[in-house]
N, C-alpha and C positions, 0 to 999 in steps of 0.2 A: 400584652400590656406593654407600653410603650415607652422607651428611654430616651429622654431629652438631655442633652448637655452641650450648656453655651457657655462658655468660656472668652473673656475680657482681657488685652492684655496691651500694656504700652506697649509698642512695638512701631515698628516702618508703617504696619499696616493694622487694621481689625481683620480676626479670623472669627471663624465657628466650626465647630465640631459638633455633627449631628448623629446620634444612631437611632436607630430607627428597627420594630421586630416584634414580630408579635408570635409567640407559639415558637417559632423561629427566626428570630430576632436578627437582622445584619450587625454587623460589626464594621464600622469604619472610622479612621483618623485622621484629620488635617494637620494642614502641615503650616508655613508659615503664611502671611497671607500673599496680596497679588505680588506680582515684583519676584516674590522668593523662588528659591528654586528645591526648596526643602523637602525632605525626607517622612512620613509618616509609617507608626508601628503600632500593629492593635494585637489584640490576644488571640491567640488562635481559636478561630470561628466554629471548627469544630469538637477539637479536643476540653477548651478551656484552661490548656496549658501556657503558662505567661512565654511570650516569645525572646529570643535572642533581641536586643535593638538593632536596628539598622544606622551604616553610619550614616553621619549628616554631616554640612559645612557648618562649621561652628555659628554661622552666623543664625543658623534657623532657629525658628522656635516648634518644640515639637511636642507634642501632649501623645501622653501612653493612655489607652482607654481599655477595663475589663468589663465585658457585659458576658450575659446568660449565652455560652455556647450555644451551635446548631446542636447536635448531640453531646452531652457531657458527659456521660458514662461511655464514649468510646473515646478510645486512644487511637492515634493516629499514627498510619503505616508509615507515611512519610510526610516532613512538616518543613516545609521550602521556605524561610523567609526572604527578604531581598539578595540576602550574599549569595544564598543558594540559588535564589531564581537568575543570578546575576551571573555564575559559573559556566552556565550553559551557553553562556555567548550567543544565544539569539534572538530574534526579532519580536515575534508573534506568541499571545497565546497557546493559539492551535499549533503552533512549532513544537512549544514547550510542552504541551501536552501530549504532543505524538512521541515526546522523547522520553518522558517519565512512564507511559505504557510500554513501551519498547522496552526499559527498566525492568519493569512488572512484566513482564512476559502475557498480558493482559489483553486477549482480541477481544472483548466484550466491552463496549460503550460505557465507561460510565455515568453517572446519576450529576449533574453539573449545580450546584447552586455558588451565586452570585451574589456577596452581598447578604446573604438569607435566604436569596428568593433561588427556586426552584427554575432553572433552564429549562428548552427541550430539545435543544441543539447544541452543536459546539459554536455553529456558524454564527449564533447569536453575541459574541463574544470572543469568538477566535482571531479575528484580522485586528484585533488591540494591540496595539504595542506593548510590551513586557513593562516597558518602564510604569505603565497604569497600575504594576499587579504591586500591593503589598504585602501579599502572601496567600501560596497554593498548600490546600491542607488534604492529603487522601486517606479515608478510612480505608479498613481493609475490607477486604470481599466479604457480602454479606452484610454489610450495616444500610445498603440502597434499600431495603426492604421496608424501614419506617416512611421512606419517603418515595414510595409505590415502584418501586425498582424490584428487579429477581434477586431471589436467594444467592446467586452468584454475581452479583453486580457492585462493583466499590462506588463511594461516592470522593469527589474533588467537591471540595470547597474553594472557593474564591475570591477573595479580599479585594477590592478595586479601591485607590484613592480615592480620596473624596472629593479633590480638585486638580484637575490636566488640562491644560488647553497645548496643543504640540499639533505639528507637522513633520513627519517620518518621511525621509527619502533614506533607500534605499538601492545600489546598483553593485551586483554580484559578478565577477566572468569565472567560467572554470575550463580547465583543459587538462588535456591527456596526455600524460608525458611520452605517450606510444606516440604521437603525433595527430592527425588529421580528424579531430571531433573537438568542439568548443560548446560551451554552454553560457549563455547570458541571462540572466534575472533580473528584475528590478520591480520598486515596491514604493507606491506613495502612500501614505494612511495621515488622513486629517482625525483626530481625537478633540473630545471635548467632554470633558467629566465636570458636573457641578451639584455636588450631594448627590440624591438620585437621578438624577437626568445624566444621560449619558448619551452619548454619539458618536459614531463614526463610519469613516468613510474609505476603503481599502480599495486600490487598482493594482492588481498582482499582473506580471508579464514574462513570461518564461521560452526563452527559445532554445532550440539545439539542432545540432547538426547531423546530418546524415550521416551512418559509419557505414561504410564498403566493405563487402568480405576481402577485397585486397590491401584495405588499408591494413589489416590486421594479416596478411601471406596465407591465405586463408586456400588449402590444399583443396581442389575441386574433384568429385570422382570422375571416373570416366563415363564417356560422353559414349551413346551408342553409334554415333558418328560422328568424324570429324569435319564439325562444322567450326565456322570462322566465317566470321562479316564479311572476307573478302574471298568466300568460299574453295572449294576443295573438291577435287574430284575422286570418285571413287568406282568398283567396280558394280556391274549389274545385272543379275539380280543377288548375286554372292558379293555383298560390301565389302568384306576383308577378304576376298581374292584377288587374280589379277583384272586390271582394268584394260587390258588389249595389247595382245602380244606384240603389235607393231611397235607400240609405246616404249616395251622393256626390253624391244630388238635394239630401239635406237639410246634407250639409255645405259644397256647393258647387263642388263639386272633386269629380274620381276619386279615391277612395280605395281603396289598396292594402292596409294594414294600418291597425288600431287596439287601444287598450289593451282590453284587456275591462277594465268596470268593477267594482269589487267591492262589486256588490250581487246580491242571492239572485235578483230578474228585473230587469234591465235594458233598457232601451226601446232603441228606433234613436236615438235624442237623444245618450241616454248615451254610446254609442259615435260618435258625430259629435263630440263635445265636443271629443275630442283626435286626431281623424282622421288618419292619416298622421304621431301621431306615438308611437312604437310601448313599451312600459315595454320597458326594460334591464335586466339582471341581469349583471353583472360578472363574469364565469363563472371567471376570477383568484383569487375571493376561496374558491376549492375546487378548485384546483389546487396542488399542491404542486410548488415548486422543488426543496428537500429535505425530507426525513421527520423524523416526528419521532423520535428513537431513544434509546433505554435499552440502556445497556452496563455488565454484570456480570461481574466476572472477579477468582477467587479462586486463589494460585497458593502452592501450597507447597511445600518442597524442604528434605531433609536429605541430608548424608554426612560419612562419618566414615571415618578409616582401619582397618579392620577388621582388618590383618596388618601385619605389616611390607613384605610386599610386593604388599598387594590395598588397594585400597579403593572402597569402596560410595557410591552415589549415589539416594536414591529420591524422585521431581517428581510432585507430581498437580497438574492445574491441572482448574479448574470454571468454565465460561463462559457465559452467556444476554445473548442480543443481540437486541432488539426492535426495530421499523422499522414506522411508520405511512405511507405515503402517503393523500392524498385526490389521485381521478384524475374531476373535474369533478362534474355533478349529470348525472343520467338526465332522459331527454327524451321528449316522447309527445303525439301529436298527438290529435284530439277531432271526428270528423267530425256538425257539427251539419246535424238535416237542419230543412227548415221545419216540419214535419208534428209537431216537439217542441213541447208547449205552451210551453217556457221560452225560444224561438227567436223574437226580434223580425225576421229577415231572411224575404227572400221566396226564397230558393234554400240550397242546400248553400253551408256554408263550415268550413272549419277553424280549429280552435283549438291553438295549438302552445305545451306548458307544459314547463318545466323542473321535476324535483321537489325538494324543501324539501331533501332530504337529502347531501349529496357522495355518490359510490360512492369506496369506502375499500378500498384495496389492505394486508394488517398480513403481515409476517413474524416468526417467531420459530426462532430456533438456540439451541438446550442441545446443550452439549458438555462431555464427560470425559476427562481422560486422563491415564492412570498410568505413568508410566517409570521405569524401575528398571536404573542403569546400575553396571557392577562392573567396574575397571580393574586390570591386574595387571602386575608388572615379574616378569621370568624373566632375570635377566642381563642383557645385552645386548638383548633382544626385551621386547615390549609387546604385552599384549593385552588387548583390549574386549571385552565383552558387554554388549548391549543388549535387555530386555525392554518391550513395549509395548504396551498398551491403549487402545484411543482408539473412543471411542463419539461421534457426533454424530449428532443429531435436526435436521430443519426441519422446517418446516410454514408454508401462506401462505392467509392468505382472501381470495378477492377478491371482490370484487362484480360483477357483470356484470347487464346489462339485459337479459332475453329476448326482448322484443316493445319495437316502437319504437309502437305506437298504440294507445288506451285502446278495447276494444269500446265501439261506438258504439249507443245504444240514447234510445228516446224517451221511455222510463220516467225518465231519469236527467236531472236538473237541472245541466247541465256550471258553473254557475253560482252553487250553493247544496251540490255536492258538492267534496268534497279531492280532485280529479283525480290530484295526484299522489301520492296514498296509491293508485291503483287501477296503477300504474306499474310491471309486473312487475321484481321485482328479484330475482337468487338467489344465495344464496352460497356458493361452490365452493371446495372444502377440497383442496389437495394437500398430502403430506407424503412424508419422504425419510426412510431410517435407513441409516447406514454405521458395518459394526462392524470395524477394523482389530486386527489381532492379530499384531504384530511380533517374530518373535528375530534378532539379526543377532550376529555373531563376527567379529572382525577381530584379525590376527596379524602384527606388523612388527617387522621387527631386520633385522640384516646375515644375509650367508650365505658370504662371503669374501671377500677382500681384493686388492684389483689395487696395482697401485703408486700410483695418483692417491689410493685410497682404499678403505675399504669399499663393496661394492655392498651396498645396502639395496633390504630387498623386503618387499609387506606382502601378506597371503591372507584376503580374506573369504568368507563366504558369509550367507545370510539364506534365512527362509521366512517368507512371510507368507500368512494367512487374510484373506480380503477378503471380507463378505455386505455386499449393498447391496438395500435393498426399498424401492419406491414405489407411492403411492397416490393418486389422483385424481378427484375428481368429473367433471373436466371430460370424461374419455377411459377410464371403468373399464375398458376390454380393453387400455387401454396398461399397465396397473399390471406393477410388473416384480420379481421377485425373482432378483438375480444373484448368482455366486458367482464368485470368480477366486482359486485358488492359486498361489502363486510362490514359484520359486524360484531364487537367483541366485548365482552364483559369481564372481570375478574379484581377479586379479591384477597386480600393477605389479611393477619394478622399478628402479633408479636406478644408473644404472652410473656412477663421476667418469672421466672421459677423463684431464684433466691437474688438476693441482693446485698450487697454488703453497706451501701449509700442507706439502706432503709431496714438493717439490719434484721433481715429475716434469712435465716440458714445460710449468714455470712461466711462460716467456716468454709461451705463451698466454695463462694466467690460469687461473683456475677453467672447467672444462665437464666438463659432466655431460651426460647424457640420458636420458630415462624412456620407459617402454611400459606401454600399459594390454590388458588385454583383459580382457570381459567379458563373462557371457550369462547371460539370464536367460528361463527359461521361466513364460509364463504359461497358465493351463488353459483360456482364454477367447480367448488370442491367438497362441500358440504361442510357437517359440523368434527372442529377437532377442537379434542380437548387437552389442556396442559394445564401440569401441578407439581408442586415441589416443597419439601421438609427442609427445614436448617435447625440446627444448632448453635448455639455460638455460646463458648464457654470462656468466665476470664476468672480462673482460680484466687491468681492475684496480680497486682498491677502489672507485672513484669511479663505475663503470659495470655495471649492472646488465643483461643483454639476455634477453629468454626468449622461444620461440616453440613453439607446437603446435596440431597439425592432432587433430580430433578427430569422430568420428563416434559421437553415438548414437540409438536407435531407441525413441520414446517410444509405447508404447501408450494408447490413450484411455483417460481416467478413467473408474472405472464412475458415479463422477455426471452424467457427459456422457453414457455411453451410455444410462442406466436415470431418468433426470431425467424425472418424468411432465409431461403435456402442461397447461399453464397458459395460461388465454386472459384477454389484461388488455386492459381496453377504454380509450379516448382519450387514447391517448398520442402524444405529438406528435411530427411528423417533418418532414423535408424530402426535396420530391418532386425530386430532379434531371433527371427527364425533362420536367416542366411547371416547375418554378420555384416552386410554390405550397408552401405550409408547413399541411398536414391533420391533424387528428386522426385516426388508424388503429386496427385491433385489431391485435396485434402477441401472435405464438404462439409459444410457449417450449415448452421441452422436450429429451430426450435425442434420440438416434440408434443403432442398435443396430449400424448397417452402419457405421460410420466406420474408418476404415483408418489401423494406426499410424503416426506421425511420423517422418520421418529427418531429421535436423540434423546439417549437415559444418561444421565452425565452423576458421578458418582465422585464427590471432591470432598477434603481434609486439607486444611490450612491451617499452619501458626506461625505466629511471629512472637518471638523470645527478643525482650528490650534487655539486653547484656549489659550495657556502660552509659546510663542515660547521659552523663555529664558528656560525652560522646557522642552522645545518639546511634549509637551501635545497635543493631538490630542483626536477628536472625528471622529469616523467613523459610519456612518448606511448605511445600500444596503439593500433595498427591492428587492426581486426577484420572479416572477411568471412565471412557469415552467409549459407549454402545450407538452404533447408527446404525438402522435398520431403513433399505429402500433410500441409501441416500445417493441423490443424483450427481454425476459428473459425464464427464465427454470422454468415452473411452481412447486411453493417452494410446500412441506409439510407442516403441520402443520398449511393448512389452508381452514378451511370448505367452504370459495367462491369459492377458483380455484379447489377442490374436486370436489363440486358441478358441476363445469362449465367444466372441462375436467374428467368427470366420465370415460369414456375410456382408462386415463392415472395411474388412481389409481386401482388393482387388488385386490378383497379379495376372501377367503375364503366362504365354505359352510358355516361356522360360525361368516362368518361376517369381520373377522379380516383381517388387510393390509397385506399381503403379497408381493405386487408389485408394485412398482413404476418408471413411465415414466418420467425422469425430462429433456427429450432433446426440446431445447427451443421452443417457440412458440410467436407468435406477441398477446400481449393487445393491445385491442379498443385503451384503453388511460390511461393519468395519467393527473393530473391537479395539482399540489401542489402552494402553495403561504406562502413564508417567508420572516422573517425578522433578519438581522442579525446585531447588531449594539456594541459599544464599546469604548474602551477608550487605548491610547497607551503612554509610555512617556519614556523618555531616558534623566537624567539630571544629573548633576554635583554636588556633596552634598557635598565634601570636598578634601581638599588638594590644591597643586598651580599648577602653569603653568609648561607645558611640559618644560623640559630641550632644549634651542635651539631655543625657540621661542622667540622672540621680548617683552624685559621685562621684560624675567624671571632669577633671580639673578644667579650667577657662582654656581656649586659645588652640592653636593648630597641635595634631595629635600625628599618632603613627597611625596610618589606618590598620584594620585588622586582618587578620589573614585566617582563613580556611579552606580546609582541608573535605573532599566529598569523596567515598568511596564505595562502590556497588558491585558487588561477585555475585554469577547466578549460573546454574550447574542441571541443565537438563538432562536427564535418565530416563529413555523408554524402554521400559521392560518386556513387552512386547506390541505387535500392531498387525492384526491379520485380517484379510480379507477376503471375503465369499464372494464373489464375484455372481452365481448363479446356483442354484441348488443343483446337487448333484457332481458338481466341480470340487475340488480339492481347495482348501482354501493357500491363499498365497501369506507366505511367510513375509514379510514387508523389510524384516531387519536380517534375513536369511539370505537375501540374493534377489526373494522375487518381486521386485519393484514394479507398480503399473507405472509409472513415469520416465522419462527420457534423464530429469534428473541426478537419479543415483539411487540409491537402495533408501529405507528409511534412517537418518543418521540416527545412533544410537547415544551418541553424546554430545552436548552445544555445551559451550561457555561464552559467558558475554560478562565483560568486566569493566568498568570507565572510573576514572580517578579524576580529579579539577583539583586544581589551585588556583586560588583567586586572593587578592586584596589591592583593596584600593583604586579597583577600575581596571588592573591587568590580570588576568587570567590564561590556564592553558588547560585544555581538557584532552583528553585522552584515551581512546577506548581498544578496546583488544577482541578480538572473536576468534575462539578455536570450533571448526567442524570435525568431529572423526572419522571414520575409515568408513566405508559403506562397499556394497557389492552390486551386482548384476550380472542377473543369468543371461548368457547368449548362445549365440551357436554359432561357429565357424566350420567351413564346409563340413557341415550337417552332424558336426559334433559340438556337444556341451560343453561351452565353455565357462568362465566368471569372468565380466569385465569389475577391475577393483580401482576404488577412489580413493586417493590420497586422501590425509587429511590435511586440513588447509587453515592456518592461523594467517589472519590477517590485524591491521594494525593501522586505528586511523588519529589522527590530533589535531585538534582545533585551536588557536591561540588569537586572544585577541585583545585591544589594548584601548582603555577611553582616551584619548588624546587630553582630556578637560580636564582631567585628574594627574595625566602625567606634566600636562603643562598648564596648570593652574589660570595663569596670565595671561593667555594668548586667549581673544576672543573668539577667533576663528574654531578653536578647539574645544569650546563648549559644545557639548551632546555630539562631538564624531565621534566614530570609531571605526579603526580598522580590525579587521578578524581576518585569518589565513587558514584555510583549512586542507588538510593533505587526508586522504581515502585512499586505503590501504599503500599503505606509505613504503612498501618494500616489495611491492608488484608482483604479487603471490599468486599465482594459477593452480588451480586443482589439477593435477596430472591423475590421467585414465588410461591402464594398460589392461590388456588380454591376457591370459597367463603365459604367451610368448614375447609378452613385453613390446607390443604395438599398441598405439593407437589410433580407435577406429576414425577416419576422417569427420565423423559428428561431434566426436569428443573433444574435440583439437582446441587448446588451448581460449584460442579468441572468437571461440564459440559460447568456453566456461563463461567467460570472460569479457566482451567485448572492449570494455574499455579500459581495464585494470588500472592501473594509478590516477588518481585524478587530485590537481591541486586550484583550491578559487579564491580570489581572491574575494574580501566584500566590502567595500564603506559604505558606512550608515551615518545620517547627520540627523540630530533631532534637534529640531527649532522651535 
């Protein structure tokens, strides 16, 4: 069924409002015609509820439209009108979606509808400025089943303004208050929306400075030799013993180390003058805490209605990401013989040098993506066709030291020669390319009617062709070319069991059951089956309950299987078996023998609408996740992992950790049970009705004031990992962490609050992370590292100059925003049972940047 609305008024210009929809019609509204800066408000596109009207200019003409909702019987979990959207003070739709997902604690991408039409990827509308938005509605978990999504997915229904023509420029500068780190970002967006046709082009650039360990006063671990750029001399072969009795006699004490004088022919007396006072080089000046980053992204999209029953969308995206790390300095030793004419010593001695240039690690990613989507309406059925081509090219260049001693010769005068230039350095290159071509077809609609309503179903099929190639100079034999062809089918059904609206067993409320069955055949893995069952119950309008049982089999990604071997030097890790912090060589890469991972999820969620006038809701979600054969790199800083994979952790004769192999492996199982619960509110607390709404007085009015609040608490009841059969389970809540970050956090609390009025707003966020622990050893004795609780506070304030200074032409569309992250500069503290902090857990490693302040200037033309 099509809805057409045409309204003609005597104003500065004529304007038209067009509503189009079949089965799941789009909802749009228009504001004043050309030259006006009006706003428009529509009915809730997902729930059928009437929205609160958005503020508008008194001269604007606004039409309020109510149409058939997307899913009329599902009430929203979040419902953001223009004021709620403005309260975030951000620039683009994808930023807004990211903020909302973070508040919901949802890592699963939602199914997104734009003006009632499904899109396949957020990139199709993500770069649109938020000014193009009228409303964003989030439906509860499980609502996506009706649209072909999974039982655990939410729906986000986005309604765009029907007429937008704008250019948006954004520039922002961020600084760390501790100094030595800055970041800049810029954004240019061109947007055109005219009814069902929209076009958008966005260029985004982001640059970040490199942050060095010396910038945060990182204490360096003890080196095996006193290396320095200018060099030191030590004994040989006992590098900790006396250098030369003649030198000790001249210095008047036993000399075990001495700096090398910057002379071509130093005498013994030149060495004695600074005996036992070695030259020192702060290696932290050559080690990155954060890399130098350059990120460039160009995104373009065009969508239009091709026929009354068909819409099309084409999107492209080009991305380049560059990173550069510094991995410390190379080291070298030179054995100086007494027979060397340059030697003033009576016996062999060792010279220890740092190279002058840091070892670097550079990465580059270039990606191109082309996406074409067609949406069709066939009576009560909808169809979606998607074709996608993706080409991703990654490369890295790592400098490795190939030898640690410079060839000694009596013909070389080490004091007159640049020994550092003789250090053998090799640049190793690795690269990968992933090409993916995808075809996907989805059809959804009712198949027959029961007393409680229509039985909805969806069918989808997909074809994918994946090609992966890799090359590496580290290990040319590991160069790989892998192909994976995939065929998939999936079917879903939603069966209404009881219904209030249809007066069938209405006393029970609205109750429906869902089922899903899918099969995927991968050419290199075989056939994998997935299934799920769900139950949704709304006993009363104030309560929504959803439960699901889902099993998903996930094949290892081609990039995980075929990743080339990479050897990275001088990576700093904590060794839990010795309690030491050491620099090791890490081996990265893929593993072709990885098995598919099986995930079983049991989840129950509920939403309780407490005070509709305040949009006050309580929510809770209990999740039980059981993962089998899950794929993960064997992390360092885990005693359990080191004992389970002894061949992955190599030590020298003294037991010092020297090499770690972190190529991925299958872990036996991981079982986690957690609860997330909280409150959300969006309420008008002052001001009058928006101009142009029924009953609103004429003339200027005081802007409405809105208050938003979200509070969420997560508690993990248990989390246990079994690494291999026959080994004891690792209790992640009891100090048995498998990563360096800390033990598994039992408690996490996140809260945001926003107050907005007439273009002014402030948004504050509070995050609290509970304490945790990690088992370690100190001098062979089992010890526990304690991680303190951490409370951080963020705040963002913004002002729309056009609303503050309405008569200034330059202020129209201009916004200033200031954001402070970690306002009180809090850092987590890590202590062992003696109150000491291992070097790897210094505050500079835990949070290198610390408090940051960002100033953003944004202008909409």
